Residue frames as a rotation matrix with the C-alpha (Angstrom) as fourth column:
MET 1
-0.519 0.822 0.236 87.77
-0.667 -0.562 0.490 70.59
0.535 0.097 0.839 53.62
LEU 2
0.282 0.637 -0.718 86.41
-0.027 0.753 0.657 67.22
0.959 -0.165 0.230 54.79
ARG 3
-0.375 -0.495 -0.784 88.65
0.766 0.310 -0.563 67.27
0.522 -0.812 0.263 57.88
LYS 4
-0.957 0.046 0.285 87.41
-0.155 -0.916 -0.371 70.79
0.243 -0.399 0.884 58.69
LEU 5
-0.081 0.996 -0.038 83.78
-0.631 -0.021 0.776 69.63
0.772 0.087 0.630 58.43
MET 6
0.199 0.100 -0.975 84.51
0.464 0.866 0.184 66.72
0.863 -0.489 0.126 60.78
GLN 7
-0.776 -0.536 -0.331 86.07
0.554 -0.329 -0.765 69.13
0.301 -0.777 0.553 63.28
LEU 8
-0.720 0.587 0.369 83.02
-0.575 -0.803 0.156 71.39
0.388 -0.100 0.916 63.11
GLY 9
0.200 0.826 -0.527 80.74
-0.292 0.564 0.773 68.38
0.935 0.000 0.354 63.61
LEU 10
-0.182 -0.350 -0.919 82.70
0.739 0.568 -0.362 67.30
0.649 -0.745 0.156 66.68
GLY 11
-0.977 -0.173 0.121 82.41
0.070 -0.807 -0.587 70.80
0.199 -0.565 0.801 68.13
ALA 12
-0.297 0.946 0.133 78.65
-0.723 -0.314 0.615 70.72
0.624 0.086 0.777 67.63
LEU 13
0.198 0.326 -0.924 78.51
0.231 0.901 0.367 67.33
0.953 -0.286 0.103 69.36
LEU 14
-0.601 -0.523 -0.604 80.38
0.692 0.038 -0.721 68.57
0.400 -0.852 0.339 72.40
LEU 15
-0.938 0.273 0.212 78.06
-0.325 -0.907 -0.269 71.56
0.119 -0.321 0.939 72.66
GLY 16
-0.260 0.962 -0.087 74.81
-0.922 -0.221 0.318 69.81
0.287 0.163 0.944 71.96
GLY 17
-0.227 0.185 0.956 74.99
-0.544 0.790 -0.282 66.15
-0.807 -0.585 -0.079 72.96
CYS 18
-0.951 -0.300 0.072 74.11
-0.146 0.643 0.752 63.10
-0.272 0.705 -0.655 70.86
ALA 19
-0.346 0.888 0.302 70.31
0.342 0.419 -0.841 63.05
-0.874 -0.187 -0.449 70.89
TYR 20
-0.970 0.215 0.116 68.31
0.054 -0.276 0.960 63.12
0.238 0.937 0.256 67.69
HIS 21
-0.416 0.892 -0.176 64.80
0.448 0.033 -0.894 64.51
-0.792 -0.450 -0.413 68.02
GLN 22
-0.259 0.397 0.880 62.42
0.950 -0.062 0.308 65.17
0.176 0.916 -0.361 65.15
GLY 23
0.653 0.593 0.471 62.02
0.570 -0.794 0.211 68.90
0.499 0.130 -0.857 64.63
GLN 24
0.761 -0.463 -0.454 64.97
0.187 -0.514 0.837 69.95
-0.621 -0.722 -0.304 66.78
SER 25
0.607 -0.519 -0.602 68.24
-0.699 -0.709 -0.094 71.37
-0.378 0.477 -0.793 65.50
TYR 26
-0.377 -0.789 0.485 70.01
-0.408 0.612 0.678 68.04
-0.832 0.058 -0.552 64.94
ASP 27
0.675 0.632 -0.381 69.41
-0.546 0.081 -0.834 67.48
-0.496 0.771 0.399 61.24
ILE 28
0.131 -0.666 0.735 71.12
0.288 0.734 0.614 64.54
-0.949 0.132 0.288 59.54
ASN 29
0.736 0.129 0.665 70.70
0.677 -0.135 -0.723 66.41
-0.003 0.982 -0.186 56.25
ASN 30
0.872 -0.472 0.129 73.26
-0.473 -0.881 -0.023 68.93
0.124 -0.041 -0.991 57.52
PRO 31
0.587 -0.666 -0.460 76.76
0.273 0.698 -0.662 67.52
0.762 0.263 0.592 56.84
VAL 32
-0.269 -0.731 0.627 78.36
-0.405 -0.505 -0.762 69.63
0.874 -0.459 -0.159 59.55
VAL 33
-0.384 0.189 0.904 76.17
-0.922 -0.027 -0.386 68.34
-0.049 -0.982 0.185 62.38
ARG 34
0.261 0.570 -0.779 75.10
-0.628 0.713 0.312 64.94
0.734 0.408 0.544 60.99
LYS 35
-0.308 -0.460 -0.833 77.25
0.242 0.808 -0.537 62.96
0.920 -0.367 -0.138 63.41
THR 36
-0.782 0.086 0.618 75.84
-0.563 -0.524 -0.640 65.00
0.269 -0.848 0.458 66.28
GLY 37
-0.046 0.882 0.469 72.59
-0.908 0.159 -0.388 63.08
-0.417 -0.443 0.793 66.07
TRP 38
-0.164 -0.005 -0.986 73.52
-0.805 0.578 0.131 60.04
0.570 0.816 -0.099 64.01
PHE 39
-0.925 -0.255 -0.280 73.82
-0.079 0.853 -0.515 57.49
0.371 -0.454 -0.810 66.82
SER 40
-0.659 0.748 0.075 70.48
-0.171 -0.052 -0.984 58.48
-0.732 -0.662 0.162 68.30
TYR 41
0.009 0.616 -0.787 68.92
-0.978 -0.158 -0.135 58.47
-0.208 0.771 0.601 64.82
LEU 42
-0.464 -0.287 -0.838 70.27
-0.541 0.841 0.011 54.96
0.702 0.458 -0.545 64.26
ASP 43
-0.996 0.067 -0.059 68.97
0.086 0.527 -0.846 53.93
-0.025 -0.847 -0.531 67.69
GLY 44
-0.380 0.911 0.158 65.49
0.440 0.029 0.897 55.20
0.813 0.411 -0.412 66.74
ASN 45
-0.848 -0.028 -0.530 65.26
0.520 -0.242 -0.819 57.34
-0.106 -0.970 0.220 69.85
ASP 46
-0.799 0.576 -0.171 62.63
-0.586 -0.810 0.014 59.65
-0.131 0.111 0.985 68.36
ILE 47
-0.249 0.708 -0.661 60.51
-0.422 0.535 0.732 56.67
0.872 0.461 0.166 67.28
ARG 48
-0.530 -0.029 -0.848 60.90
0.609 0.683 -0.404 55.05
0.591 -0.730 -0.344 70.71
GLU 49
-0.954 0.130 -0.272 59.77
0.123 -0.656 -0.744 58.20
-0.275 -0.743 0.610 72.52
ALA 50
-0.542 0.794 -0.277 56.71
-0.830 -0.453 0.326 58.67
0.133 0.407 0.904 70.30
CYS 51
-0.323 0.395 -0.860 55.82
-0.149 0.877 0.458 54.97
0.935 0.276 -0.225 70.49
ALA 52
-0.889 -0.070 -0.453 55.70
0.418 0.283 -0.863 55.09
0.188 -0.957 -0.223 74.28
GLY 53
-0.696 0.667 -0.266 52.70
-0.346 -0.636 -0.690 57.35
-0.630 -0.388 0.673 73.91
GLY 54
0.048 0.730 0.682 50.94
0.412 0.608 -0.679 55.05
-0.910 0.314 -0.272 71.47
GLY 55
-0.302 -0.281 -0.911 52.42
-0.547 -0.732 0.407 56.67
-0.781 0.621 0.067 68.38
SER 56
0.675 0.594 -0.438 51.46
-0.661 0.224 -0.716 55.84
-0.327 0.773 0.544 64.82
GLU 57
0.667 -0.400 0.629 52.95
0.389 0.907 0.164 52.91
-0.636 0.136 0.760 62.92
ARG 58
0.818 -0.485 -0.309 56.30
-0.559 -0.543 -0.627 53.72
0.136 0.685 -0.716 61.33
TYR 59
0.760 -0.617 0.205 59.64
0.528 0.769 0.360 52.10
-0.380 -0.166 0.910 60.59
ARG 60
0.672 -0.658 -0.340 63.21
-0.730 -0.667 -0.151 53.19
-0.127 0.350 -0.928 59.93
LEU 61
0.789 -0.497 0.360 65.79
0.491 0.863 0.117 50.99
-0.369 0.084 0.926 58.23
VAL 62
0.680 -0.648 -0.343 69.38
-0.669 -0.740 0.071 52.19
-0.300 0.181 -0.937 57.86
TYR 63
0.874 -0.470 0.121 72.08
0.474 0.777 -0.415 50.61
0.101 0.420 0.902 55.72
ASN 64
0.588 -0.787 -0.188 75.69
-0.483 -0.528 0.699 51.19
-0.649 -0.320 -0.690 56.69
GLY 65
0.944 -0.286 0.164 77.70
0.302 0.551 -0.778 50.49
0.133 0.784 0.607 53.56
GLN 66
-0.167 -0.931 -0.324 80.85
0.980 -0.121 -0.159 51.36
0.109 -0.344 0.933 55.53
TYR 67
0.438 0.544 -0.716 80.08
0.727 -0.682 -0.073 54.64
-0.528 -0.489 -0.694 57.30
ASP 68
-0.053 -0.545 -0.837 82.75
-0.106 -0.830 0.547 56.68
-0.993 0.118 -0.014 55.55
GLU 69
-0.950 -0.237 0.204 81.63
0.157 0.203 0.967 55.38
-0.271 0.950 -0.156 52.14
GLN 70
-0.629 0.776 0.046 77.82
-0.188 -0.209 0.960 55.03
0.755 0.595 0.277 51.90
LEU 71
-0.860 0.509 0.036 74.73
0.047 0.149 -0.988 55.41
-0.508 -0.848 -0.153 54.08
ARG 72
-0.667 0.745 0.003 71.10
-0.054 -0.052 0.997 54.72
0.743 0.665 0.075 53.14
SER 73
-0.896 0.441 0.048 67.96
-0.070 -0.034 -0.997 55.41
-0.438 -0.897 0.062 55.18
TYR 74
-0.654 0.752 -0.075 64.38
0.101 0.185 0.977 54.23
0.749 0.632 -0.197 54.54
GLU 75
-0.886 0.452 0.106 61.42
-0.242 -0.255 -0.936 55.55
-0.396 -0.855 0.336 56.52
VAL 76
-0.672 0.736 -0.083 58.02
0.341 0.407 0.847 53.92
0.657 0.541 -0.525 56.17
TYR 77
-0.854 0.505 0.126 54.97
-0.418 -0.523 -0.743 55.78
-0.309 -0.687 0.658 57.51
VAL 78
-0.788 0.615 0.007 51.68
0.559 0.712 0.424 53.85
0.256 0.338 -0.905 57.63
GLY 79
-0.757 0.575 0.310 48.35
-0.546 -0.818 0.182 55.67
0.359 -0.031 0.933 57.31
GLN 80
-0.446 0.677 0.585 44.95
-0.607 0.252 -0.754 54.83
-0.658 -0.691 0.298 58.76
ASP 81
0.544 0.673 -0.501 43.84
-0.818 0.293 -0.495 53.30
-0.186 0.679 0.710 55.44
GLY 82
0.723 -0.318 0.613 46.66
0.145 0.938 0.316 50.72
-0.675 -0.140 0.724 55.64
GLY 83
0.723 -0.504 0.472 48.67
0.512 -0.068 -0.857 52.35
0.464 0.861 0.209 52.87
GLY 84
0.562 -0.571 -0.598 51.85
0.528 -0.309 0.791 54.25
-0.637 -0.760 0.128 53.46
VAL 85
0.916 -0.398 -0.052 54.74
-0.327 -0.667 -0.670 56.36
0.232 0.630 -0.741 52.26
LEU 86
0.592 -0.805 -0.037 58.34
0.765 0.547 0.339 55.29
-0.253 -0.229 0.940 51.78
ASN 87
0.901 -0.421 -0.100 60.96
-0.432 -0.891 -0.141 58.01
-0.030 0.170 -0.985 52.12
ALA 88
0.688 -0.717 0.109 64.34
0.724 0.688 -0.046 56.91
-0.042 0.111 0.993 50.77
ARG 89
0.850 -0.518 -0.093 67.64
-0.515 -0.855 0.052 58.71
-0.107 0.004 -0.994 51.30
ALA 90
0.729 -0.671 0.135 71.12
0.683 0.725 -0.089 57.79
-0.038 0.157 0.987 50.12
LEU 91
0.863 -0.502 -0.054 74.51
-0.486 -0.855 0.179 59.38
-0.136 -0.129 -0.982 50.67
ASN 92
0.601 -0.785 -0.149 78.03
0.576 0.555 -0.600 58.69
0.554 0.275 0.786 49.47
ASN 93
0.925 -0.316 -0.210 80.22
0.011 -0.532 0.847 59.80
-0.379 -0.786 -0.488 52.36
GLY 94
0.196 -0.924 0.329 83.21
0.654 0.373 0.658 58.84
-0.730 0.086 0.678 50.26
ASP 95
0.742 0.072 0.667 82.82
0.599 -0.516 -0.611 61.69
0.301 0.853 -0.426 47.76
THR 96
-0.145 -0.942 -0.303 85.95
0.985 -0.168 0.051 63.80
-0.099 -0.291 0.952 47.64
PRO 97
0.073 0.106 -0.992 86.51
0.313 -0.946 -0.078 67.55
-0.947 -0.305 -0.102 47.97
PHE 98
-0.890 -0.455 -0.031 87.27
0.104 -0.269 0.958 67.60
-0.444 0.849 0.287 44.23
SER 99
-0.509 0.777 0.370 83.52
0.774 0.225 0.592 67.32
0.377 0.588 -0.716 43.58
ILE 100
-0.155 0.413 -0.898 82.77
0.696 -0.600 -0.396 70.54
-0.701 -0.686 -0.194 45.52
SER 101
-0.116 0.173 0.978 81.06
0.824 -0.533 0.192 73.35
0.554 0.828 -0.081 43.62
LEU 102
-0.957 -0.277 0.084 81.09
0.199 -0.841 -0.504 77.00
0.211 -0.465 0.860 44.64
GLY 103
-0.374 0.897 0.236 77.30
-0.506 -0.411 0.758 77.13
0.777 0.164 0.608 44.31
ASP 104
0.781 0.595 0.188 76.79
-0.509 0.432 0.745 74.31
0.362 -0.677 0.640 46.81
PRO 105
-0.166 -0.984 0.068 79.97
-0.846 0.107 -0.523 73.49
0.507 -0.144 -0.850 48.76
PHE 106
-0.405 0.054 0.913 78.19
-0.722 0.593 -0.356 70.80
-0.560 -0.803 -0.201 50.82
ALA 107
0.355 0.652 -0.670 76.79
-0.932 0.305 -0.196 68.96
0.077 0.694 0.716 47.77
PRO 108
-0.312 -0.505 -0.805 79.16
-0.496 0.809 -0.315 65.94
0.810 0.301 -0.503 48.06
TRP 109
-0.974 -0.068 -0.216 77.82
0.148 0.532 -0.834 65.27
0.171 -0.844 -0.508 51.58
THR 110
-0.494 0.869 0.020 74.13
-0.821 -0.459 -0.341 65.90
-0.287 -0.185 0.940 50.88
TRP 111
-0.493 0.400 0.773 71.53
0.136 0.913 -0.385 63.09
-0.859 -0.085 -0.504 50.85
ARG 112
-0.844 0.425 -0.328 69.73
-0.401 -0.093 0.911 62.20
0.357 0.900 0.249 47.65
GLU 113
-0.688 0.651 0.320 66.05
-0.229 0.223 -0.947 61.70
-0.688 -0.726 -0.004 48.41
SER 114
-0.753 0.579 -0.312 62.96
-0.284 0.141 0.948 60.12
0.593 0.803 0.059 46.88
GLN 115
-0.617 0.642 0.454 59.43
-0.525 0.093 -0.846 59.39
-0.585 -0.761 0.280 48.04
MET 116
-0.762 0.395 -0.513 56.96
-0.284 0.509 0.813 56.71
0.582 0.765 -0.276 46.96
LYS 117
-0.035 0.842 0.538 53.42
-0.999 -0.017 -0.038 55.87
-0.023 -0.539 0.842 48.01
LEU 118
-0.968 -0.235 -0.093 52.73
-0.230 0.971 -0.060 52.31
0.104 -0.037 -0.994 49.17
THR 119
-0.078 0.970 -0.229 49.45
-0.539 0.152 0.828 50.48
0.838 0.188 0.512 48.75
PRO 120
0.420 0.283 0.862 47.96
-0.897 0.271 0.348 48.56
-0.135 -0.920 0.368 51.71
ALA 121
0.996 -0.062 -0.059 49.11
0.046 0.971 -0.235 45.37
0.072 0.232 0.970 49.98
GLU 122
0.297 -0.950 0.098 52.67
0.106 -0.070 -0.992 46.69
0.949 0.305 0.080 49.71
VAL 123
-0.029 -0.259 0.965 52.70
-0.890 -0.433 -0.143 47.74
0.455 -0.863 -0.218 53.38
ALA 124
0.767 0.374 0.521 51.51
-0.577 0.756 0.308 44.26
-0.279 -0.537 0.796 54.36
GLN 125
0.834 -0.525 -0.168 54.23
0.274 0.659 -0.700 42.73
0.479 0.538 0.694 52.17
PHE 126
0.030 -0.852 0.523 56.86
-0.348 -0.499 -0.793 44.95
0.937 -0.158 -0.312 53.79
ARG 127
0.275 0.141 0.951 55.72
-0.961 0.007 0.277 43.97
0.033 -0.990 0.137 57.30
ALA 128
0.970 0.160 0.183 55.89
-0.167 0.986 0.024 40.28
-0.177 -0.054 0.983 56.40
LEU 129
0.578 -0.815 -0.037 59.37
0.251 0.221 -0.942 40.60
0.777 0.535 0.332 54.87
LEU 130
-0.038 -0.574 0.818 60.63
-0.684 -0.582 -0.439 42.48
0.728 -0.577 -0.371 57.92
THR 131
0.519 0.332 0.788 59.20
-0.823 0.445 0.354 39.86
-0.233 -0.832 0.503 60.28
ASP 132
0.990 -0.135 -0.024 60.66
0.117 0.922 -0.368 37.03
0.072 0.362 0.930 58.19
SER 133
0.315 -0.928 0.200 64.05
-0.042 -0.224 -0.974 38.74
0.948 0.299 -0.109 58.52
GLY 134
-0.297 -0.412 -0.861 63.95
0.768 0.433 -0.472 38.41
0.567 -0.802 0.188 62.32
TYR 135
-0.772 0.058 0.632 62.59
-0.249 -0.944 -0.218 41.82
0.584 -0.326 0.743 63.29
GLY 136
0.153 0.882 0.445 60.37
-0.812 -0.144 0.566 41.63
0.563 -0.448 0.694 66.35
THR 137
0.645 0.061 -0.762 62.00
0.163 0.963 0.214 38.49
0.747 -0.262 0.611 67.77
GLY 138
0.884 -0.396 -0.251 64.35
0.201 -0.163 0.966 40.32
-0.423 -0.904 -0.065 70.13
ALA 139
0.749 -0.624 -0.220 67.51
-0.624 -0.554 -0.552 42.19
0.222 0.551 -0.804 69.17
PRO 140
0.645 -0.584 -0.493 70.74
0.410 0.809 -0.421 40.14
0.645 0.069 0.761 68.83
GLN 141
0.983 -0.178 0.031 72.36
-0.119 -0.507 0.854 41.05
-0.137 -0.844 -0.519 72.14
GLY 142
0.356 -0.934 0.040 76.03
0.077 0.072 0.994 41.94
-0.931 -0.351 0.098 71.95
LEU 143
0.497 -0.162 0.852 76.15
0.863 0.198 -0.465 42.23
-0.093 0.967 0.238 68.16
ARG 144
-0.082 -0.627 -0.775 78.92
0.344 -0.747 0.568 44.68
-0.935 -0.220 0.277 67.28
LEU 145
0.753 0.373 0.542 78.39
0.648 -0.282 -0.707 47.19
-0.111 0.884 -0.455 64.48
GLN 146
-0.142 -0.901 -0.411 81.72
0.580 -0.412 0.703 48.60
-0.802 -0.139 0.581 63.39
SER 147
0.331 0.369 -0.868 81.65
-0.277 -0.842 -0.463 51.69
-0.902 0.394 -0.176 61.19
ARG 148
-0.418 -0.557 -0.717 83.73
-0.860 -0.013 0.511 50.00
-0.294 0.830 -0.473 58.46
ASP 149
-0.763 0.271 0.586 81.37
0.255 0.960 -0.112 46.99
-0.593 0.064 -0.802 58.41
PHE 150
-0.714 0.691 -0.112 78.27
-0.358 -0.223 0.907 46.51
0.602 0.687 0.406 56.29
TYR 151
-0.854 0.454 -0.256 75.13
0.494 0.550 -0.673 46.31
-0.164 -0.701 -0.694 58.42
TRP 152
-0.314 0.854 0.414 71.41
0.085 -0.409 0.908 47.06
0.945 0.321 0.056 58.55
VAL 153
-0.954 0.175 -0.244 69.56
0.236 -0.065 -0.970 48.47
-0.185 -0.982 0.021 61.56
ALA 154
-0.393 0.893 0.218 65.76
0.265 -0.117 0.957 48.52
0.881 0.434 -0.191 61.86
THR 155
-0.937 0.256 -0.237 63.63
0.176 -0.239 -0.955 50.41
-0.301 -0.937 0.179 64.36
GLY 156
-0.648 0.750 0.132 59.88
-0.024 -0.194 0.981 50.78
0.761 0.632 0.143 64.41
CYS 157
-0.822 0.511 0.251 56.64
-0.364 -0.132 -0.922 51.26
-0.438 -0.849 0.294 66.25
GLN 158
-0.592 0.690 -0.417 53.59
-0.229 0.352 0.908 49.08
0.772 0.633 -0.050 65.64
ALA 159
0.353 0.852 -0.387 50.49
0.277 0.300 0.913 48.95
0.894 -0.430 -0.130 67.84
GLY 160
0.787 -0.013 0.616 52.28
-0.487 -0.627 0.608 50.99
0.378 -0.779 -0.500 70.48
VAL 161
0.795 -0.557 0.241 55.24
0.223 0.638 0.737 48.58
-0.565 -0.532 0.631 70.73
PHE 162
0.578 -0.689 -0.437 58.80
-0.811 -0.545 -0.214 49.57
-0.091 0.478 -0.874 69.82
HIS 163
0.840 -0.377 0.389 61.26
0.347 0.926 0.149 47.10
-0.416 0.010 0.909 68.29
PHE 164
0.405 -0.811 -0.422 64.95
-0.862 -0.493 0.120 47.25
-0.305 0.315 -0.899 67.37
TYR 165
0.776 -0.247 0.580 66.93
0.284 0.959 0.029 44.79
-0.563 0.142 0.814 65.29
ALA 166
0.366 -0.728 -0.579 70.30
-0.830 -0.537 0.151 44.67
-0.421 0.426 -0.801 63.52
TRP 167
0.904 -0.165 0.394 72.09
0.313 0.883 -0.349 42.50
-0.291 0.439 0.850 60.97
ASN 168
0.285 -0.880 -0.381 75.85
-0.684 -0.465 0.562 42.55
-0.672 0.100 -0.734 60.35
ASN 169
0.781 0.004 -0.624 77.23
-0.554 0.467 -0.690 41.04
0.288 0.884 0.367 57.16
ARG 170
-0.350 -0.923 -0.158 80.29
-0.599 0.350 -0.720 39.91
0.720 -0.157 -0.676 59.15
PRO 171
0.452 0.602 -0.658 79.13
0.074 0.710 0.700 36.76
0.889 -0.365 0.277 61.00
GLN 172
-0.458 -0.510 0.728 79.51
-0.727 -0.257 -0.637 36.87
0.512 -0.821 -0.253 64.78
SER 173
-0.980 -0.010 -0.200 78.76
0.091 0.867 -0.491 34.35
0.178 -0.499 -0.848 67.52
MET 174
-0.547 0.825 -0.140 75.36
0.086 -0.111 -0.990 35.94
-0.833 -0.554 -0.010 68.25
ALA 175
0.564 0.715 -0.413 74.46
-0.398 -0.202 -0.895 36.23
-0.723 0.669 0.170 64.54
PRO 176
-0.325 -0.821 0.470 76.41
0.010 0.494 0.870 33.66
-0.946 0.287 -0.152 62.52
ALA 177
0.195 0.500 0.844 74.08
0.819 0.390 -0.420 33.91
-0.539 0.773 -0.333 59.52
GLY 178
-0.816 -0.563 -0.132 75.21
0.418 -0.732 0.538 37.40
-0.400 0.384 0.832 58.61
PHE 179
-0.652 0.561 -0.510 72.89
-0.673 -0.738 0.048 38.95
-0.350 0.374 0.859 55.98
ASP 180
-0.965 0.213 -0.153 71.31
0.085 0.807 0.584 35.62
0.248 0.551 -0.797 55.01
PRO 181
-0.491 0.841 -0.227 68.07
0.766 0.293 -0.572 36.22
-0.415 -0.455 -0.788 56.99
ILE 182
-0.573 0.252 -0.780 67.37
-0.187 -0.967 -0.176 39.58
-0.798 0.045 0.601 55.30
LYS 183
-0.337 0.580 0.742 64.25
0.864 0.503 -0.001 39.50
-0.374 0.641 -0.671 53.11
PHE 184
0.548 0.709 -0.444 63.34
0.555 -0.705 -0.442 43.19
-0.626 -0.004 -0.780 52.89
GLN 185
-0.314 -0.799 -0.513 66.34
0.175 -0.580 0.796 44.58
-0.933 0.160 0.322 50.99
ASP 186
-0.824 0.006 0.567 65.04
0.565 0.085 0.821 44.00
-0.043 0.996 -0.073 47.45
PHE 187
0.225 0.974 -0.006 61.66
0.974 -0.225 0.042 45.48
0.040 -0.015 -0.999 48.39
LEU 188
0.486 -0.084 -0.870 63.32
0.349 -0.894 0.282 48.73
-0.801 -0.440 -0.405 49.48
LEU 189
-0.535 -0.820 -0.203 65.84
0.111 -0.306 0.945 48.96
-0.838 0.483 0.255 46.66
LYS 190
-0.549 0.400 0.734 63.16
0.836 0.245 0.491 48.42
0.017 0.883 -0.469 43.98
ARG 191
0.560 0.821 0.113 61.32
0.797 -0.571 0.195 51.46
0.224 -0.019 -0.974 45.35
ASP 192
0.169 -0.636 -0.753 64.43
0.482 -0.613 0.626 53.57
-0.860 -0.469 0.203 45.86
GLN 193
0.663 0.130 0.737 64.49
0.735 -0.296 -0.609 56.37
0.139 0.946 -0.292 43.28
THR 194
0.675 -0.463 -0.575 67.42
0.075 -0.731 0.678 58.34
-0.734 -0.501 -0.459 44.72
GLY 195
0.941 -0.294 -0.166 69.54
-0.205 -0.108 -0.973 57.40
0.268 0.950 -0.162 41.72
LEU 196
0.082 -0.940 0.332 72.53
-0.995 -0.097 -0.027 56.45
0.057 -0.328 -0.943 43.89
ALA 197
0.193 -0.043 -0.980 73.76
-0.383 0.917 -0.115 52.92
0.903 0.397 0.161 43.20
PHE 198
0.930 0.193 0.312 73.63
-0.364 0.383 0.849 50.50
0.045 -0.904 0.426 46.12
ARG 199
-0.068 -0.998 -0.017 77.07
-0.915 0.069 -0.397 49.67
0.397 -0.011 -0.918 47.50
PRO 200
0.629 0.397 -0.668 77.07
-0.226 0.916 0.332 45.87
0.744 -0.058 0.666 47.82
PRO 201
0.689 -0.324 0.649 78.42
-0.694 -0.033 0.720 44.31
-0.212 -0.945 -0.248 51.01
HIS 202
0.289 -0.596 -0.749 81.44
-0.120 0.754 -0.646 42.12
0.950 0.277 0.147 51.52
VAL 203
0.885 -0.023 -0.465 82.80
0.445 0.336 0.830 40.51
0.137 -0.942 0.307 54.67
THR 204
0.673 -0.624 0.396 85.42
-0.503 -0.779 -0.374 42.88
0.542 0.052 -0.839 56.05
THR 205
0.262 -0.705 -0.659 88.80
0.603 0.653 -0.459 41.83
0.754 -0.277 0.596 57.40
PRO 206
0.540 -0.126 -0.832 90.39
0.775 -0.312 0.550 43.11
-0.329 -0.942 -0.071 60.65
ILE 207
-0.586 -0.810 -0.035 92.85
0.709 -0.533 0.462 45.16
-0.392 0.246 0.886 58.58
GLU 208
-0.515 0.462 0.722 90.05
0.515 -0.507 0.691 46.79
0.685 0.728 0.023 56.61
ARG 209
0.538 0.801 -0.262 88.06
0.681 -0.229 0.695 47.60
0.497 -0.552 -0.669 59.75
ASN 210
0.421 -0.451 -0.787 91.02
0.703 -0.387 0.597 49.43
-0.574 -0.804 0.154 61.26
GLN 211
-0.575 -0.685 0.448 92.12
0.813 -0.414 0.411 51.36
-0.096 0.600 0.794 58.20
PHE 212
-0.381 0.401 -0.833 91.10
-0.041 -0.907 -0.418 54.89
-0.924 -0.125 0.362 57.30
SER 213
0.607 0.632 0.482 88.87
0.513 0.152 -0.845 55.62
-0.607 0.760 -0.232 54.32
GLY 214
-0.160 -0.688 0.708 90.47
0.987 -0.102 0.123 56.83
-0.012 0.719 0.695 51.13
SER 215
0.250 0.322 0.913 88.67
0.478 -0.861 0.173 60.18
0.842 0.393 -0.369 51.22
GLY 216
0.977 0.215 -0.006 89.34
0.104 -0.449 0.887 60.84
0.188 -0.867 -0.461 54.90
GLY 217
0.248 -0.957 0.153 93.09
-0.437 -0.252 -0.863 60.41
0.865 0.147 -0.481 54.64
GLY 218
0.984 0.090 0.153 94.80
-0.174 0.326 0.929 59.78
0.033 -0.941 0.336 57.91
ASN 219
0.133 -0.974 -0.182 98.30
-0.117 0.167 -0.979 59.56
0.984 0.151 -0.092 59.31
ALA 220
-0.353 -0.354 -0.866 100.02
0.702 0.512 -0.495 59.00
0.619 -0.783 0.068 62.63
SER 221
-0.987 -0.082 -0.137 98.87
0.152 -0.748 -0.646 62.39
-0.049 -0.659 0.751 63.93
THR 222
-0.496 0.868 -0.024 95.21
-0.684 -0.373 0.627 61.99
0.535 0.328 0.779 62.84
PRO 223
-0.476 0.378 0.794 92.71
-0.650 0.457 -0.607 60.39
-0.592 -0.805 0.028 65.27
ASN 224
-0.976 0.190 0.110 91.18
0.219 0.814 0.538 57.14
0.013 0.549 -0.836 64.05
PRO 225
-0.635 0.772 0.001 87.66
-0.768 -0.632 0.108 58.06
0.084 0.068 0.994 62.86
ASN 226
-0.403 0.493 -0.771 86.31
-0.093 0.816 0.570 54.49
0.910 0.302 -0.283 63.09
PHE 227
-0.524 0.309 0.794 83.83
-0.852 -0.164 -0.498 53.56
-0.024 -0.937 0.349 65.82
THR 228
-0.792 0.255 -0.555 81.94
0.129 0.958 0.255 50.52
0.597 0.130 -0.791 67.08
LEU 229
-0.199 0.821 0.535 78.34
-0.935 -0.322 0.148 50.29
0.294 -0.471 0.832 68.32
THR 230
-0.981 -0.097 -0.165 77.01
-0.040 0.947 -0.319 47.40
0.188 -0.306 -0.933 70.42
VAL 231
-0.143 0.987 -0.075 73.42
-0.291 0.030 0.956 46.09
0.946 0.158 0.283 70.48
LYS 232
-0.958 -0.086 -0.274 72.01
0.232 0.330 -0.915 46.02
0.169 -0.940 -0.297 74.00
GLY 233
-0.451 0.876 -0.174 68.37
0.143 -0.122 -0.982 45.64
-0.881 -0.467 -0.070 74.98
GLU 234
0.420 0.635 0.648 66.09
0.820 0.040 -0.570 47.14
-0.388 0.771 -0.504 72.35
GLY 235
0.996 -0.089 -0.009 68.70
-0.084 -0.894 -0.441 49.49
0.031 0.440 -0.898 70.96
ILE 236
0.285 -0.957 0.049 72.30
0.204 0.011 -0.979 50.60
0.937 0.289 0.198 70.93
GLY 237
0.957 0.178 -0.229 73.92
0.236 -0.018 0.972 50.22
0.169 -0.984 -0.059 74.33
GLY 238
0.413 -0.877 -0.246 77.59
0.430 -0.050 0.901 50.85
-0.803 -0.478 0.357 73.76
LEU 239
0.976 -0.162 0.148 79.82
0.044 -0.516 -0.855 53.12
0.215 0.841 -0.496 71.72
LEU 240
0.431 -0.898 -0.090 83.57
0.567 0.192 0.801 52.72
-0.702 -0.396 0.592 71.31
ASN 241
-0.585 -0.809 -0.051 85.95
0.491 -0.404 0.772 55.26
-0.645 0.426 0.634 69.74
ALA 242
0.459 0.878 0.133 83.17
0.670 -0.244 -0.701 57.50
-0.583 0.411 -0.701 68.40
PHE 243
0.984 -0.155 -0.082 85.66
-0.174 -0.797 -0.579 60.07
0.024 0.584 -0.811 67.17
């Protein structure tokens, strides 16, 4: 079942391209077409486009707890009064076909969602924590984000300026500190009411990064589903082995 869904998603990608645009047909809530727009969603393309026109203040932070195991997304929208709204979403990609129900066959691959209002003081605290984590200082050029790694990506628009930043728990030459600089994680998790437990990170080994997930299976005749993104400029500039 999972392999069939991946095949359908690949077909949708070939027909529709990779772009994610708010309000268009590429909906990351749809498990069949999620990967169609995932890279552009991660890149914050929709936020970047709106920000170019002086868009409102908003942020998106995505946690990759190994792509084929867990994903989490946090969207912060700031209002004119300085307060805001935090939309949290969490998904266990590693759920197996054995958890499928006839009433909702896509349930294992559906996001859990929650929403919470933020006071002006909380929004200010969030901004400060994000800044203290390195956001806004220029993206770490060349940082590689492998799908089996643990990493955070942040995109946002403030005062008409777009920023992109990324943190990989696996230290690299351009970011040797790994997750150490991150200050915002506890703020988000304390306000996450999705009910899905956070999958804690660990530093992955080369063998682990090249293996297949337990739920996805894999053998000599199955294409390697792992992929690698590369930070370039204010976004994602390279994609290796997407499918």
